[in-house]
C-alpha positions in Angstrom: -52.5 -15.5 18.3 -54.5 -14.0 15.4 -56.8 -16.6 13.9 -60.1 -17.2 12.2 -60.8 -13.8 10.6 -57.6 -12.3 11.9 -59.1 -12.2 15.3 -56.6 -11.6 18.1 -57.1 -14.2 20.9 -55.3 -14.3 24.2 -54.9 -17.6 26.1 -53.6 -17.8 29.7 -53.3 -21.0 31.8 -55.2 -23.0 29.2 -58.2 -20.7 29.0 -59.3 -18.1 26.5 -59.2 -14.8 28.4 -59.7 -12.3 25.5 -61.2 -12.3 22.0 -61.0 -9.3 19.7 -63.2 -8.3 16.8 -63.1 -10.6 13.6 -62.0 -8.8 10.4 -63.9 -11.1 8.0 -67.3 -12.7 8.2 -66.9 -16.1 6.4 -64.0 -18.4 5.6 -64.5 -21.3 3.3 -61.9 -23.5 5.0 -63.5 -23.2 8.5 -66.9 -23.6 7.0 -65.8 -26.8 5.4 -63.8 -28.2 8.3 -65.8 -26.9 11.3 -69.1 -25.8 9.9 -68.6 -22.2 10.9 -71.1 -20.2 8.8 -70.4 -16.8 10.4 -67.2 -15.7 12.1 -68.2 -14.1 15.4 -66.4 -13.6 18.7 -68.2 -16.6 20.1 -67.2 -18.8 17.1 -63.6 -17.7 17.5 -63.6 -18.4 21.2 -65.1 -21.9 20.6 -62.6 -22.7 18.0 -59.7 -21.7 20.2 -61.1 -23.8 23.0 -61.3 -26.7 20.5 -57.7 -26.3 19.7 -56.7 -26.2 23.3 -58.8 -29.3 24.1 -57.8 -31.3 21.0 -54.2 -30.2 20.5 -53.2 -28.8 23.9 -52.3 -25.6 22.2 -50.6 -23.1 24.6 -50.6 -25.8 27.4 -48.2 -28.4 28.8 -50.3 -31.0 27.1 -49.4 -29.8 23.6 -49.6 -32.5 20.9 -46.6 -32.3 18.6 -47.5 -35.4 16.6 -50.4 -34.0 14.5 -51.4 -35.4 11.2 -52.2 -33.4 8.0 -54.8 -30.7 8.6 -55.2 -29.5 5.0 -53.7 -31.1 1.9 -51.9 -27.9 0.9 -50.9 -25.8 3.9 -47.5 -24.2 4.7 -46.6 -26.9 7.2 -47.7 -29.7 4.9 -45.6 -28.3 2.1 -42.5 -28.0 4.3 -43.1 -31.5 5.6 -43.0 -32.9 2.1 -40.0 -30.7 1.2 -38.0 -32.2 4.1 -39.0 -35.8 3.2 -37.9 -35.4 -0.4 -34.8 -33.4 0.2 -35.9 -30.2 -1.6 -35.1 -28.4 1.7 -32.8 -29.3 4.5 -34.5 -27.6 7.5 -37.3 -25.3 8.4 -37.7 -22.2 10.6 -41.1 -21.7 12.0 -42.9 -20.6 15.2 -44.6 -22.7 17.8 -46.8 -21.8 20.8 -44.8 -22.3 24.0 -41.5 -22.2 22.3 -41.2 -19.3 19.8 -39.0 -19.8 16.8 -37.9 -23.4 16.1 -35.5 -24.9 13.7 -36.2 -28.5 12.7 -35.4 -31.0 9.9 -37.9 -33.5 11.3 -40.9 -33.6 8.9 -43.3 -34.8 11.6 -42.3 -32.1 14.0 -42.8 -29.2 11.5 -46.2 -30.6 10.7 -47.1 -31.2 14.4 -46.2 -27.6 15.3 -47.9 -26.0 12.4 -50.9 -28.1 11.6 -53.6 -25.8 13.1 -51.5 -22.8 14.3 -52.4 -19.4 12.9 -50.7 -16.1 13.2 -48.7 -16.5 16.4 -47.9 -13.0 17.7 -46.5 -13.6 21.2 -45.9 -16.6 23.4 -44.2 -17.6 26.6 -41.9 -20.6 27.3 -43.8 -23.8 28.4 -41.2 -26.3 29.6 -43.2 -29.4 28.5 -43.5 -28.0 24.9 -39.8 -27.1 24.7 -38.8 -30.5 26.0 -41.1 -32.2 23.4 -39.6 -30.2 20.6 -36.0 -31.0 21.7 -36.9 -34.8 21.9 -38.1 -34.6 18.3 -34.9 -32.9 17.1 -36.0 -29.3 17.2 -33.7 -26.4 18.1 -35.4 -23.5 19.9 -33.5 -20.3 19.3 -34.6 -18.6 22.6 -35.8 -20.9 25.3 -35.7 -18.2 28.0 -38.2 -15.9 26.3 -39.8 -17.9 23.4 -39.2 -15.0 21.1 -40.4 -15.1 17.5 -37.6 -14.1 15.2 -37.3 -15.8 11.8 -34.2 -13.9 10.9 -32.3 -15.1 13.9 -33.7 -18.6 13.2 -32.3 -18.6 9.7 -29.0 -17.3 10.9 -28.8 -20.1 13.5 -29.8 -22.7 11.0 -26.9 -21.7 8.8 -24.6 -21.9 11.8 -25.8 -25.5 12.3 -24.7 -26.3 8.8 -27.9 -26.2 6.8 -27.8 -24.6 3.4 -31.3 -25.1 1.9 -33.6 -23.5 4.5 -37.4 -22.9 4.4 -38.8 -20.2 6.6 -42.3 -18.8 7.2 -42.8 -15.0 7.5 -45.8 -12.7 8.0 -44.4 -9.4 6.7 -42.1 -8.0 3.9 -39.5 -6.5 6.2 -38.6 -9.9 7.7 -38.6 -11.5 4.2 -36.2 -8.8 3.0 -33.8 -9.4 5.9 -33.8 -13.2 5.2 -33.1 -12.6 1.5 -30.1 -10.5 2.7 -28.7 -13.5 4.6 -28.4 -15.6 1.4 -25.3 -13.9 0.1 -23.9 -13.2 3.5 -24.1 -16.8 4.7 -24.0 -18.7 1.5 -27.4 -20.3 1.8 -30.6 -20.7 -0.2 -33.9 -19.9 1.4 -37.4 -20.8 0.5 -39.6 -18.1 2.0 -43.3 -18.9 2.6 -45.6 -15.9 3.5 -48.6 -16.8 5.6 -51.2 -14.9 7.8 -51.2 -11.9 5.5 -54.9 -10.9 5.4 -54.4 -7.6 7.2 -51.4 -6.4 5.2 -51.8 -3.3 3.0 -51.6 -3.3 -0.8 -48.1 -1.9 -0.8 -47.0 -4.5 1.8 -48.4 -7.3 -0.4 -46.6 -5.8 -3.5 -43.3 -6.0 -1.5 -44.0 -9.5 -0.4 -44.7 -10.8 -3.8 -41.3 -9.7 -4.9 -39.5 -11.4 -2.1 -41.2 -14.8 -1.3 -41.4 -18.1 -3.0 -44.8 -19.1 -1.9 -47.7 -17.0 -0.5 -51.0 -18.0 1.0 -54.1 -16.3 -0.3 -55.6 -16.1 3.2 -58.5 -13.6 2.9 -56.4 -11.0 1.2 -58.1 -9.2 -1.7 -54.7 -7.6 -2.5 -53.0 -11.0 -3.0 -55.8 -12.1 -5.3 -55.7 -9.0 -7.4 -51.9 -8.7 -7.7 -50.5 -12.3 -7.7 -49.1 -13.7 -10.9 -48.3 -17.3 -9.9 -46.3 -20.0 -11.6 -48.4 -22.6 -9.8 -51.5 -22.6 -7.6 -53.0 -25.2 -5.3 -56.5 -24.8 -4.0 -59.1 -22.2 -5.1 -60.7 -21.0 -1.8 -57.7 -20.4 0.4 -55.0 -21.1 -2.2 -51.3 -21.3 -2.0 -49.4 -19.5 -4.9 -45.9 -20.4 -6.0 -44.1 -17.3 -7.3 -40.7 -18.9 -8.1 -39.5 -22.1 -9.7 -38.3 -23.3 -6.2 -41.8 -22.6 -4.8 -43.4 -24.4 -7.8 -41.3 -27.4 -7.3 -42.3 -27.6 -3.6 -46.0 -27.4 -4.4 -45.7 -30.0 -7.1 -43.8 -32.3 -4.8 -46.5 -31.9 -2.2 -49.1 -32.9 -4.8 -47.4 -36.2 -5.3 -48.1 -37.2 -1.7 -51.8 -36.4 -1.8 -53.8 -39.7 -1.6 -56.9 -38.4 -3.4 -57.0 -37.7 -7.1 -55.3 -34.5 -8.2 -56.1 -32.4 -11.3 -53.1 -30.9 -13.1 -53.9 -28.5 -15.9 -52.5 -25.4 -17.6 -54.5 -22.2 -17.6 -54.2 -18.5 -16.8 -53.7 -18.0 -13.0 -55.0 -17.2 -10.5 -58.2 -19.2 -10.6 -60.6 -17.8 -7.9 -64.2 -18.9 -8.1 -66.2 -16.0 -6.6 -68.5 -18.2 -4.4 -65.4 -19.8 -2.7 -63.6 -16.6 -1.6 -63.6 -15.4 2.0 -65.8 -12.3 2.8 
């Protein structure tokens, strides 16, 4: 998994066995939530170990009933979309299972609450069984492959017509858009884990997706022209009317006070941006 500064981390048998080099030094989200003032290899290792201990991530003890992690994250937005009927199902990735289809709001949140950029995983029977019990459909139980395009196609075969999917690159987003006319479906595409993408890749994504996370991408911040924005440090940007409706619907479920205003977007206070 790539996490916390787009650092590649390998977990085997419940232990962190390799940590790469962080690509950013500071993230306002992890400073706020975990008090991480500088992203180092040791900080990344400790955070992954925390996720293993607290959530059972990449282990048979995986907790799939996780509450909200941030008010406006990809999984939180999809959870609300399912509850309100704006979308019928979701296509996301989970450690120990790969690509998963689910119309269960609690499951999409439980799988995605603190997951980062999942690159590769292996099947873990306890996780796949937990997902099945909660109404999830795993598209490749034998290899736990990560294939959003195959996930959307399978969701359409199951009868879903309004499908939300997460992607991390423009090529996959383009393939999913191509399925809309072929299969007679509507997709809401959410781009996440995009810090390391090039300027041209971000340009392509912005023309294909409904919602994109800011992550630590300077390219997103300089190019995005959103219809709606939530958050200012690690923001979510809605690029289409469908994306805007999802973000606004999510805002209705936030228990704390919410400011709604009109102004030129994006709003990006310099002192809050990742470095």
